[in-house]
C-alpha positions, 0 to 999 in steps of 0.5 A: 707334096708327100707321096706314099707307094705300096704294092699289095699282094694278094692270094689267088684264092682271094682273086677267085673267091671274089673277096673284097679289101679296103686300104688307107694310110695314116700319117704320123709325126714319129717321136721316141716317146709319142706319136703325133697323128697328122692325117688319114687317107680315105678308106677305098674298098675294092676287089682285086683284078690281079695278084698284085695292085700298085697303089699311092697316096699323096698329101699337101701338108702345111709345114706349121702342122709338122712343127711339133717339137724343137729341131727336126721332125720325123714322119712316117705312114702307116699303111693298112690292108683289111680283107673286108670279107674275113675281117683281118687286117695287116699294116706296115709302117714306112721308114722314118723321113727327116724333115728339117725345120724352116 
């Protein structure tokens, strides 16, 4: 099982004005030249109740899905946070996770 954890931080003004947000994660097999899409987590829409919100996403992924090249694989997640009220989106990528074949 692969688990991704993040802490989302909001401005007090965003809380007081009742802004709505959406978050989701895309999982990638990461290469030097191109990146292979593995999976998306479903978009969750919410209104934060505090300045910080802890989130986690998890996957059960078949090894054959990750076996896209000779040798080891590198995967990473891309975490998206979108202010659904204003339309602005930020994203961050996690560090690479090395996976050995077999």
